N, C-alpha and C positions, 0 to 999 in steps of 0.2 A: 751284795744285793741279793734278796730272796725273790725267786720267780715262782709264781703260783702254778699249781697243776693245770689250771684252766689255760693259762698262757702257753704252757708247754704243749698242750693238745692242739692249740691253734697253730703254733709254729710247725708242728709235725704235719698237720694237714696241708699247710702251704708248701712244704718241701715235697710232699708226695705229688701234689697237683703240678708243681713246676717240673718234676721229673717226667710225669706223664705227658705234659705239653711238649717237652723237648723230644720225647720219643716219637710222638705223632708228627712233629715237624720234620724229623729226620726221615720218617717213612714217606712223607708227602713230597720229598725232594727227589724221588726217583722219576726223573723226567728225561726226555731226549736231550742229547748234547746241544749246546747253544749253537745257533747258526744253521741247523738242519731243518729243511723244509721238505716234507714228503711230496712226491710228484702228484700232480693233479690228474686223476684219471676220469674226471667227469666228462662224458660225451658232450660235444658241442657242434654247432653248425652255423655257418655264416654265409650271407649272400652279398655279392658285390657286382658292380657293373664297370665296363670299360667301353667308351664310345670314341671313335675317330670319325669326325665329319669335316667336310671341306667344301669350298667353292673354288673352282679352277677355271681359268681363262687360258685357252690354247692359242697363242699367237702364231706359232708355226708347228706343223704345216697347215696351210689353208685347206679347208675341207669343202666338199660340195654336198648340198642337201638334195632331197629327192626331186626338187623343182629345178635343179641345176644351178642354184645360187652359190656363189663363193662365200663361205662363212668362216668365222673364228669360233670354233666350238667352245661353249661355256656351260657349266652345269654345277649344280649342288649334288653332293653324294655322301653316303655313309660307307666308308671303307671297312669299318670294323664295329661290331656291337657284340661284346661279350656279356654273358651272364655267368659270373664266377660263383660256383657253389663249392665251398671248402668246409672241412670239419675235422674233428678229432674223435676217434673211437676210444682212445686212451692216450696217455702221454707219449707212447711210442708207436702208435698207429694212427695215420691220418689219410685224407683223401681229397681229391679235387675233380670236379666235372665242369667243363667249359665248352659250350657250343660256339662256333665261329660263323660269321656271316660271309656269304659269297654271292656274287652276281651270276645268275643262271643264264647261260647263253647257248647251251647245247640244244640240239633238236632230236626228236625221236624218229627212228626209222619205221616206215610203213611195212606191213606184211604183204604177202602175196607174191606173185611171180614178177621178178624184175629182169628186164632184158640185160644180157651181158654187157658190162662196161658202163651201166647206168646206175645211178643212186637215186632212190626216191625217199624223201623225208618230209616231215610236216612239223611246223612250229607248234610248240605246246603253249598252253595258256600261261605258263610260268616263265617263258622266255623273257629275260630282262629283269625278272623279279629278284629281290634279295631273299636268299634262302639260308637256312641254318644247317651246318654240318658240325660234326664233333671235332674239336681241336685238342682238348685235353680230357682224359678220363683215366685216372690212375690211383692206385693205393701207394702209400708211402710208409716205410718202416724206419722210424727215427732211430739212429744209432748213437745218440749222444751218450747213453749209458756205457756203451762198449768202446766207442772211438772218441773222437773229439766233438765238441759242440758244433752243430750244423752239418753233421754227417748223416747220410740216409741212403736207402735203396728204394727205387720206384719200379713199379710194374704196371704196364698199360700203355696208353698213348700219352706221351709226355715230352718234356723238353729234351732236345738234343743238346750236346755239351757246349757248343760254341755260341749260337745266336743269342740265346737268352742271357748268357753271361755278358757278351759284348754290349747288348742293349741296356744292361744295367748301368753302364758307364755313359753310353751315347744318349739315351733317353728321348730320341726323336723318331721313333718308329712311326709316330702318327703323321710325320711328313712322308716317310717312305722307309722301306727296309734297308738294312745295312747292305753294302755293295755285293758281298758274296752270296747273299740270299736273293737280293733283288734281280740279279742277273741269272738266277736259276740254278746255282751250283749246289746249294744245301738248303735245308728246311729247318724251321724252328721247332718242329714237332714230328714225332714218328712213333710207330708201335714197337715196343721193346722192353728191355730190362736194363737198368743202369744203376750205378752207385756213385756217391759223391763223398769226398773226404776232405776236411779242412786240415791243413798242416798246422802243427803247434806253433805258437808264437806269432800268429798272423802273417806267416811267411808265404801263404798262398793256398791253393786248393787243387784237387785232382778230380776229374769226372770221367768215368769210363762207362760205355754203353754198348749193348748188343741189340741191333735194331733190324727191322725188315729192310730198311734202306730205300723204300719207295715213298716216303713221307706220309703224313696223316691224310693226304688227299686221295690216296688210292690203296687198294689191297695188294698184297705181295703176290706176284704172278708165278713165282718159282721157289726153288729151295735156297737161293742165295741170300746171305745176310751181311749186314754192315757192322764192322767194328769201328767205333768212334771214341777217340781219346783226346781230352784236353787237359793240359797242365799249365797252371798260372803260378808264377813265382814273384814274390815281392822282395827285392834284394835288400831293402833297408826299411823294415817296418817300423822302426823307432827313430828314424833320422829326420825329424821335423818335416819340412816341405817334401822331401824325397820319399816319404813313406807312401805317397800316392802313386808311385811308379810301379807298374807291373809288366812283366814280359810273359808272353803266352805262346804255346805251340799247340796245334790241333791237327789230327790226322783222321781221315775217313777212308777206310779200306773196304771196297765193295765190288760186286760184279753184276753187270746186267744179266748175263748168263754165265755158266761156268767157263772161266778163262777169259771173259770179255770185261776188261777193267773199267771200273768207275772209282777213281781215286781223287781225293782232295787233301791238300796240305796247306796249312795257314800258319804263318808266324806273325805275331803282333806285339805292339807296345802301347800301353795306355797310361794316362796320367790324370789324376784327380786332385783338384785343389779348390779352395773356397771361391776363387775367382775364375777358374777355367778348368774344363775337362778337354782332353785331347787324345787322339789316337792315330796309329798307323797300322795297317794290315797289308800283308802281301800274300797272295794265294797262287798256287799252281794246281792245275787239274789235268786229268787224263780220262778220256772217254772212248770206249769201243763198244758200240751198241749191239753188234753181232760179229760173229767170227769172220764173215766175208768183208767186213768194213775195216778201214784203216783206223788206227788210234789217233784221235784228235786231241791236241794238247793246247791248253790256254793258260795264260797267266795275267795277273793284274794286281792293282794295289788301290788303296783308299786312304786318304789323309783328311782328317776332320778336326775341328776345334769349336768349342762352345764357350766363348768368353762371357762372363756374367758379372752383374753387380749384386749388391746386397738388397736392392730394392725390387727384385723380381724380373728385371730386364736381362735378356740374354741374346747373344748373337749366334748364328749357325753358319759355319763356313765348311764346305766339303768339296773335295775333288776326287773323282773315281776314274780309273783307267783300266781297261782290259782288252786283250786281243780276243777277237771273236772265235769261238771253237767250232763254228759251223762252216768254216772255210779253211782251205790249206794255204791261203795267202798269208805271208808273213807280215804284210803291211796293214792288214785289216784290223782296225782298232775302234774302240768306242770310248768317248770321253763324256763325263757327266760333271757339271758344275752346279753347286747349290749355294745360295746365299740368302739369309733371312734374319728377321728380328722377331723375338718371341717375348711374351710376358707370361710369367708363371705366377698364378694367384697364390696368396698366402693361405696355407691350410694348417690346422692345428696338429694333425697327426697323419703320418703315412699309413696306408697307401693312398689316402685321399689326395687327389691331384687334379688341377685344372690349368690349362694353358692355351694361349692363342699364338699362332705363328703366321706371319706374312712372309712369303718367300718367292724367289725366282729360281727356276731350274732350266738349264740348257744342256741338251744331249746332242753330241756331234758324232756322226758316223763317217768312217772312211768311205770313199766312193765305191770300193770293192764290195761293200755290204749292201749297196743299192737300197738304202733306207733314207727317208728324208730327215733332216735335222729337226729337233724339237725345242720349242721355247714355250714355257708356261709360267703364268703367275697364279698364286693360290693363297687362300686364307684357310689355315687348318686349325681345328679345335680338338682338344683332348679333355675328356671328362673321365675320371677314374675314382672309384670308391669301393 
């Protein structure tokens, strides 16, 4: 078969074109490895809210109004109203600013000459008002690139290691604080520096902090600082239902003044499941407010469970006990019992949350404490976004 020169020229041009196309394609394939996503360093800011509001009827103790009438106190209240401002400066630097609400009940002292042994004060126009104070204001350095995912360091006024962690399982702070905070032993926030590390394999986490020790509500009066450490361990992170079990230890070592101990030790066990969350915590405390005072020790425990259905209904059962640290009597104790029913509204995405809780609370004091027992009924509401 004879091939003409024109045909040969056409075939040669096609061969050259094909070679060039293959060369360009090979150059175009210089791309990042499959599965790699560069970190997003775009600055961002978000605003959210948290509201706790309630109606409470106090059955006991009976109170007396200004006309001398015996009454059962009843009132609507807002116990918390957060405005949460959070944001990212880059993928490894973020921040949060959160004001907290507080009922102002203090009075201001008058100036001038005051006779010895007398105190002169005047009520301010804000007494009884709800006022804002700073609860959280911190910068966070995310350590995901260096350590494990979820690891970080925080500087400013921020979460202490135990309370926020426990409430992530308990979820009913809008009814009242967990026992060890509600009875005044520790706080959910303080000024300081802390770091958090997640153990590999979902085995648990560690949170260590260096704080003022006087909580976010007050300034540090001296040079004493608190070391706070919490370690949580998940024994069987892959064992079906038992993966929800965690054991935790927490230690807070501080001093009111040099050599005057303020110590807290807590050990706890929590369990999380589709149909129930439950927990047990035991705490021991030691307090010596000044060198001339004796060291007061207290201990207590709290047991709680929140059984729930898949339809949004939940129960709340809780029992607290502690020996009062303000007395040397070994028999002085305080008991708290809480029972309630809650409905959690369906939401599309966390942290959007809304819930209603109707509950009964009974607090019983030993006679040595000289305090009246308390019985109250309440309707609590949570709105969080």
